[in-house]
LOFITI-639834 format. One record per residue (C-alpha): residue in three letters; x, y negated, z negated. Coordinates in Angstrom, 3 decimals. Each point is the difference from the previous one (the first is absolute). Last residue first. Example, Ala and Ser with C-alpha at 12.3 -4.5 7.8 and 13.67 -1.06 7.14 Angstrom:
BEGIN
code, px, py, pz
SER, 13.670, 1.060, -7.140
ALA, -1.370, 3.440, -0.660
END
This chain:
BEGIN
code, px, py, pz
PHE, -192.874, -125.751, 96.801
LEU, -0.446, 1.434, -3.095
ARG, 0.229, 3.632, -0.171
GLN, -2.971, 2.227, -0.376
PRO, -0.439, 1.541, -3.346
VAL, 1.030, 3.456, -1.282
THR, -2.221, 0.974, -2.934
ILE, 0.969, 3.266, -2.070
VAL, -2.752, 1.191, -2.325
ASP, 1.146, 2.037, -3.055
ASN, -2.430, 2.763, -0.654
PRO, 2.535, 2.747, -1.398
LYS, 3.247, -1.737, -0.928
LEU, 2.853, -1.549, 1.921
PRO, 3.619, -0.246, 0.069
VAL, 1.714, -3.007, 1.115
ASP, 3.145, 0.456, 2.141
LYS, 2.970, -1.625, -1.729
SER, 2.264, -2.703, 1.292
ASP, 3.558, 0.569, -0.435
PRO, 0.509, 1.611, 3.638
ASP, -1.506, -3.129, 1.377
SER, -1.491, -0.166, 3.340
MET, -2.973, 2.309, -0.221
ILE, -0.841, -0.996, -3.501
ASP, 0.299, -3.739, 0.878
ASP, -1.827, 0.275, 3.306
ILE, -3.087, 1.512, -2.072
ASN, -0.370, -2.754, -1.975
ILE, -2.568, 0.991, -2.874
ARG, -2.733, -2.418, -1.607
PHE, -1.619, 1.182, -2.993
SER, -3.646, 0.499, -1.377
GLU, -0.963, 1.403, -3.224
LYS, -3.237, 1.048, -1.829
LYS, -0.138, 1.437, -3.453
THR, -3.345, 1.743, -0.998
GLY, 1.010, 3.338, 1.131
ASP, 3.228, -0.601, 2.477
ASN, -1.559, -1.805, 2.855
ARG, 3.137, -0.760, 2.356
LEU, -0.027, -2.244, 2.943
ILE, 3.184, -0.148, 1.991
ARG, 0.989, -2.673, 2.061
VAL, 2.082, -0.183, 3.287
ARG, 1.441, -3.724, 0.785
GLY, 3.371, 0.697, 1.532
THR, -1.085, 2.520, 2.660
SER, -2.712, -2.412, 1.340
ALA, -1.511, 2.365, 2.701
LEU, -0.680, -1.387, 3.265
PRO, 1.890, 2.922, 1.974
THR, -1.696, 2.624, -1.899
PHE, 1.662, 1.655, -2.995
GLY, 0.414, 3.565, -0.440
GLY, -2.195, 2.839, 0.771
ALA, -1.873, 0.318, -3.235
ALA, 2.449, 2.712, -1.177
ALA, 2.814, -2.606, 0.720
ILE, -1.715, -2.681, -2.471
ALA, -0.566, 2.685, -2.474
THR, 3.840, 0.980, 0.135
VAL, 0.858, -3.846, -0.436
VAL, -2.190, -0.398, -2.864
THR, 1.104, 2.931, -1.705
LEU, -1.182, 3.562, -0.670
GLY, 2.209, 1.598, -2.555
LYS, -2.618, 2.423, -1.350
ALA, -2.873, 0.518, 2.739
TYR, -2.902, -2.219, 0.946
LYS, -1.589, 0.797, 3.192
VAL, -0.246, -3.146, 2.381
GLN, -3.424, -1.540, 0.670
GLY, -0.875, -2.245, 2.542
PRO, 1.748, -2.474, 2.415
THR, 1.515, 1.530, 3.256
LYS, 2.542, -2.313, 1.774
VAL, 0.505, -2.234, -2.958
GLU, -0.809, -3.578, -0.241
GLY, -2.919, 0.096, -2.488
GLN, -0.789, 2.824, -2.289
VAL, 1.944, 2.742, -1.819
TYR, -1.674, 2.086, -2.750
VAL, 1.373, 2.203, -2.725
ALA, -1.336, 3.613, -0.436
ASP, -0.418, 2.859, -2.621
ALA, -0.454, 3.223, 1.408
ASN, -2.878, 1.382, 1.819
PRO, -0.618, 3.842, -0.788
VAL, -0.197, 2.581, 2.701
VAL, -2.431, 2.471, -0.645
ILE, -0.468, 3.040, 2.324
THR, -3.136, 2.059, -0.861
ASP, 0.037, 3.328, 1.306
GLY, -3.530, 1.966, 1.075
PRO, 1.367, 1.542, 2.871
GLN, 3.842, 0.983, -0.468
LEU, 2.951, -2.185, 0.672
LYS, 3.337, 1.292, 0.682
LEU, 2.602, -1.605, -1.883
ASN, 2.615, -2.461, 1.057
GLN, 1.846, -0.183, -3.570
LYS, 2.262, 3.014, 0.789
ILE, 0.617, -1.319, 3.476
ASP, 2.177, -2.988, -1.358
GLY, 0.216, -2.024, 3.264
LYS, 2.424, -2.428, -1.836
GLN, -1.872, -3.391, 0.288
LEU, -3.655, 0.804, 0.965
ILE, -0.010, 3.375, -1.966
MET, 1.773, -1.273, -3.098
LEU, -2.145, -3.184, -0.086
LEU, -3.217, 2.011, 0.182
ASN, 0.950, 2.021, -3.157
VAL, -2.731, 2.305, -0.779
GLY, -1.273, 1.054, -3.329
ILE, -2.425, 2.731, -0.136
ARG, -3.098, -0.181, -2.125
THR, -2.029, 3.274, -0.639
GLU, -3.673, -0.020, -0.848
GLY, -0.995, 0.335, 3.749
ARG, 2.926, -1.158, 1.893
LEU, 0.737, -3.549, -1.076
ILE, 2.763, -1.062, 2.248
PHE, 2.573, -2.670, -1.275
ALA, 1.456, -3.188, 0.721
SER, 2.520, -1.712, -2.560
GLU, 3.117, -0.507, 2.141
LEU, -1.997, -1.737, 2.691
ASP, -1.394, -2.741, -2.255
ALA, -1.802, -1.584, 3.059
THR, 0.461, -3.842, 0.311
PRO, 0.649, -0.193, 3.734
VAL, -3.007, 2.190, 0.835
PRO, 0.765, 3.657, 0.579
GLY, -0.605, 1.834, 3.164
GLY, -2.674, -0.490, 2.544
VAL, -2.387, 2.813, -0.911
ALA, 1.415, 2.287, 2.495
SER, 3.390, -0.684, -0.963
LEU, -0.634, 1.062, -3.663
ALA, -1.659, 3.203, 1.279
GLN, 3.628, 0.644, 2.021
LEU, 1.992, -0.531, -3.077
VAL, -2.069, 1.768, -2.349
THR, 0.304, 3.120, 2.496
LEU, -3.076, 0.786, 2.243
ASP, -1.347, 3.427, 0.994
GLN, -2.642, -0.503, 2.761
THR, -3.524, -1.958, 0.083
LEU, 0.794, -0.875, -3.564
GLN, -2.824, -2.854, -0.248
LEU, 1.123, -3.294, -1.596
ALA, -2.325, -1.431, -2.761
GLY, 0.589, -3.556, -1.526
GLN, 2.494, -2.525, -0.242
ARG, 1.465, -1.536, 3.205
VAL, 2.980, -2.160, -0.254
VAL, 1.735, 1.585, -3.100
GLY, 0.348, -0.914, -3.511
GLY, -2.608, 1.476, -1.973
LEU, -2.176, 3.247, 0.990
PHE, 0.422, 2.484, 2.684
TYR, -2.719, 3.032, 0.307
VAL, 0.606, 3.068, 1.421
PRO, -2.931, 1.579, 1.973
ARG, -0.417, 3.552, 1.763
SER, -3.838, 0.193, 0.653
ARG, -0.717, -2.870, 1.865
ILE, 1.212, 1.006, 3.594
GLU, -1.690, -1.636, 3.067
ARG, -1.233, 1.254, 3.204
VAL, 1.046, 3.577, -0.714
SER, -0.763, 2.250, 2.982
VAL, -2.368, 2.827, 0.641
THR, -0.908, 1.450, 3.648
VAL, -2.741, 2.442, 0.319
GLN, -0.826, 2.328, 2.996
ALA, -3.237, 1.472, 0.413
GLY, -0.675, 2.143, 2.772
ARG, -3.717, 0.212, -0.498
VAL, -1.265, -2.228, -2.856
THR, -1.868, 1.483, -2.707
LYS, 1.866, 2.816, -1.588
GLY, 3.176, -1.383, 1.687
TYR, -0.244, -3.018, -2.124
LEU, 1.046, 2.101, -3.131
THR, 2.733, 1.784, 1.607
THR, 1.314, -3.235, 1.639
LEU, -0.410, -1.503, -3.581
ARG, 2.196, 2.478, -1.539
THR, 2.649, -0.037, 2.566
ALA, 0.266, -3.823, -0.426
LEU, 0.114, 0.075, -3.787
ASP, 2.917, 2.501, 0.325
ALA, 2.098, -2.129, 2.320
VAL, -0.521, -3.170, -1.955
THR, 1.074, 1.968, -3.158
GLN, -2.527, 1.019, -2.872
GLY, 0.198, -1.400, -3.508
GLY, -3.073, -2.242, 0.567
ALA, -2.082, 0.957, 2.919
ASP, -2.966, 1.998, -1.464
VAL, -3.043, -0.475, 2.535
GLU, -3.423, -1.289, -0.708
GLY, -2.345, -0.042, 2.662
VAL, 0.703, 1.912, 3.467
LEU, -2.086, -1.633, 2.280
PRO, 0.700, -3.579, -0.844
LEU, 3.369, -0.156, -2.072
SER, 0.332, -0.567, -3.763
ILE, 3.457, 0.054, -1.584
LYS, 0.915, 1.763, -3.363
GLY, 2.970, -0.265, -2.220
ASP, -2.209, -0.625, -3.159
PRO, 1.287, -3.538, -0.111
ARG, -1.091, -0.584, 3.445
VAL, 2.150, 0.441, 3.314
SER, -0.956, -3.117, 2.123
VAL, -1.715, 0.471, 3.280
VAL, 0.592, -1.172, 3.688
GLN, -2.568, 2.006, 2.221
ASP, -0.344, 1.226, 3.709
LEU, -3.219, 2.048, 0.218
GLU, -1.546, -2.416, 2.550
LYS, 3.105, 0.327, 2.374
GLN, -0.569, 3.836, 0.522
ASP, 2.739, 0.771, 2.474
TRP, 2.553, 1.160, -2.282
VAL, -1.075, -0.569, -3.776
SER, 1.778, -2.845, -1.633
ILE, 0.598, -0.600, -3.612
SER, 2.121, -2.632, -1.120
LEU, 0.972, 0.020, -3.775
VAL, 0.336, -2.863, -2.605
ASP, 1.694, 1.597, -3.081
ASP, -1.579, -0.973, -3.268
THR, 0.618, 3.460, -1.526
GLY, 2.775, 2.005, 1.496
ILE, 0.934, 1.685, 3.276
ARG, 3.141, 2.044, 0.483
TYR, 2.226, -0.867, 2.905
ASP, 0.954, 3.107, 2.065
PRO, -1.949, -1.282, 3.010
GLY, 2.480, -2.978, 0.093
VAL, -0.429, -3.636, -1.128
ALA, 0.221, -3.406, 1.521
GLY, -2.291, -1.968, -2.255
VAL, 2.501, -2.709, -1.359
SER, 2.902, -1.217, 2.412
PRO, 3.297, 1.826, -0.125
LEU, 2.550, -1.749, -1.946
TRP, 2.906, -1.325, 2.345
LEU, -0.488, -3.849, -0.137
ALA, -0.686, 0.350, -3.944
LEU, 3.539, 1.397, -0.360
SER, 1.649, -3.156, 1.723
ALA, -1.923, -2.336, -2.499
LEU, 1.010, 2.002, -3.127
LEU, 3.969, -0.218, 1.474
VAL, -0.444, -3.934, 0.351
ILE, -1.127, 0.537, -4.085
GLY, 3.116, 1.826, -0.490
SER, 2.497, -2.516, 1.850
THR, -1.814, -2.871, -2.108
LEU, 0.856, 1.759, -3.273
SER, 3.473, 0.787, 0.905
ARG, 0.417, -3.631, 1.019
TRP, -1.328, -1.076, -3.594
ALA, 2.009, 2.615, -1.634
SER, 3.091, -1.625, 1.831
MET, -0.901, -3.440, -0.900
END
């Protein structure tokens, strides 16, 4: 059970990391603008010229009075200076403010066993652990030891379990725009009925019926601990057998029952 406690502590750490991650969109004047970024352009005392524009794939934006302007690759400060000069040709005393309303040019992608799959924008430098917290962390059945990063044509193995349990900073790589983080889903067993958190439990070698029930939060007060049933579908062969958890816990000679992937554990309600 120590491994389960370590993993639980790691997930709590992910949740705490998510609390201090800065909100998306707060970038400084040195931020370098990229394709698909959404910009807010404001000309002082000229409300009719204020615009919200997206940077096109060619790196340009289109604005009234000044036409097409190169924005991609420039810093926010450089673009503001450039636009102030351009608008100054037709607007007396023009002062232009540029802000990034939405960053869309620095995505990393999460696939597999995470709470929220899809794109995450790198509004700041993030490590694997920080980014994982931003997408809600791993799901219970994630195979944390087999995760990897696809960076171009390179595959980089990342043992998330070593990061969460032992704080292995060598595994906690800094992400780059365009990275894809793949967290495979492991085999699972299923616990249903009178347990506190019914659902999937990640299968690992050595998983037993007692440890699976503990991973599902343990029994509820209504559980019939002496009538737990395991349903096993092994190819074409189906098996169903009853387990008395009380005997396992109280008798040193009773052996805990090892599980197989896809086993279904049912804890019935006790009889009154």
